[in-house]
N, C-alpha and C positions, 0 to 999 in steps of 0.2 A: 350453594356453590354454582349451580347452573345459572341462577339469576345474576350473579357477579360476572360470569363469563359472557353472558348475553349483553349485559350493560356495557362491558368493555368493548365488545365487538361493535355495538351500536355507536359508541363514542368514537372508535377508530374510524369506521366508515363514514361517520358523520363529518369527518374532517376533509373529505375528498373534494371540496370546492376549490380546486387549484386555479391559480391566476396566471401561470406561465403559459403562454400560448404555443400552439403547435407551430413548428418551423423555427423556433428559437434555437440559436447556436451559442455554445459557451466554450471558453478556454480556461483551463486550470492546470494543475500539476503538482508534483511533489519535488521539493528540493531540500534534502537533508545532508548535513555534514557534521561529523563529530570526530574528535580526536582526544585520546586519553593516554596517559603515560604512567606506568607504575615504576617508581624509582627503586622499589625494593628488589625487583627482579629484572630491571632494565627492559621492560616490555612496553611497546607502543602499539596502539590500535587505532586505525583510521577507517571510518565508514563514510561512504558517499552514495547517495541515491538521487537521480535526476530523471523524472518521468513526466514530460509534458502530456497533457490530456485534452482531447476535444470531444464535445458531446453535442447531441442534437435531439430536440424534443419531437418525438414522433406523435405525441398526443399532448393534451393540455396538462397531463400529470405524469407522463412517462418519457424518460430520456434514455437514449443509448449512446455509447461512446467507446473510445479506445485510448489507452495510454501506451506510449512506446518510449523507452529510455534505457538507462544504464545504471547498474548498481555494482559496488565493489566493497570488499572488506579486506583490509591488509593488517596483518599482525606480525610484528617483528620483535624478536628477543635477542639481545646482545649479551655476549659473555667474553671472558678474558681473551680468547684467541679466535673469535669468530662470531657468527650469528645464525639464527634460524629465522626464516621468513616464509609466511604463507599468504598468498594472494588469491582471493576468491572474487571473480568478476564475471559479469554476464550481461546480455541484452534482456531487458524486461519488456514483455508484451502483456497488456491486461485489458481485454474487452469487458464491458460492463453494461448493466441496465439499472436504472433507478426509477423508483416510484415516489412521488411527492404527495404530501398532504398539507393543507394550509392550516396554520395555527393562528395567524393574524395577517394584517395587511402586508407585513414585510418578513414574517417568520414562517418557516416551513420545517417539517420533519421529513426525512426520506429513509428509505431502505435501499441499499445497494447490493446487488448480486454481481460478482465478478469472477472471472476465470484467470487468475494471475499465472503467468508462465515466465520462466527464465531459462536462457540457454547460454552456457559459458564454460569456464574451466577453472580449475584450482591448480595453482603452481606452488610447489613446495621447494624451497631453496635452502641449502645448508652450506655454510662456509666455515672451514676449520683450517687455521694456519695458512690462509690464502689459497686453499684448495676448495673450489666451489662445485657442488653437485646439485642437480635439480630434476624434478619430475613434474609432469603435467597430466592432469586427468580432466576430460570433458564431462560435463554433467547436463542434465535436463531436470527441470522442476515444474510441475503442473499442479494446480490446486483449484479449489472452489471456495469462495469467501462471501460471507454475508455481513454487512456492516450497517448499523443504524447511525443516523446523523441528523444534524441541525443545519439549516441554511438561513442566514439573515441578510436581507437586501439593504445595503447602505444607501444605495440610490438605484436608478433603473439599470445601471450597467455593472456595478461592483457589489459582490456579496462576500461575506465571511462564512465559511462552512467548517463544521467540526464533526468528526466521527469518533465514536466512543466504543472501544472494545472490538471484538471480532469473533465470528463463529465460522469455522471452516475446517478444511482438510487439504493437505498437500502431500505430494509424492515426490521425493528427491532421489535421483539415481545417477551414479557415476557409470561411465561406459564400462562394460564387462564386470559389473558388480551388482549385488542385490539392491533393490530399491528400499527406501526408508519412508514409512508412513508417519505423518504427524497430524494430530487433531488439536484444535484450539477452540474452546468454548468459554466465553465469559466477558463480563464488562470490566476489564482491567483498566483502571484509571491511568496506569502507566502507558497505555496504548492509545491515548487521546491524540488525534491528528487534527491540526488546525491549518487552514489554508485560505487563499483568496481565489475568487473566480471572476472572470470578465464575461458578461452576458451581452451578446449582440442583440439589442432590443429591436423589435420590428415596428 
């Protein structure tokens, strides 16, 4: 078993011949929108995430960066004489650091450590017989996340990157309420993220 672990460590660190030079800057981000409707109970759900990201290579194999954007989740259920609507929205801030290893001339693997944060509110609205009431609660969410990924250079400026799964912890808290802790560990193929990145080559 020790020999297997030692061989794995040698193979991993043997990939450290990175080719992305220090001082390189890149732009990327996340843009997701989905909408679903359940006609059995007249419920509609809309999700939107928009987080532009900028990164900078502080070394030939290490990049630091920051993503700042917006996320929302809206769920609305209609019934005979009214509706229920819940709107969850907030500002997203996510600093991160990445370490790359070279697999080939254009293919890299990386590990990303980030601290995702979100600050926003949840608004619950109920309307019955044209009488509408609503409540609003502010929240904060802070976490730590580790993601493995692949990065493929189409040319010197454009890359396609993918992350698979997530390992992390998050803490969610409404104002004047107890916080909720969540843990996430695993390579869930449903959590695959694919995006494009623009690299300002030197």
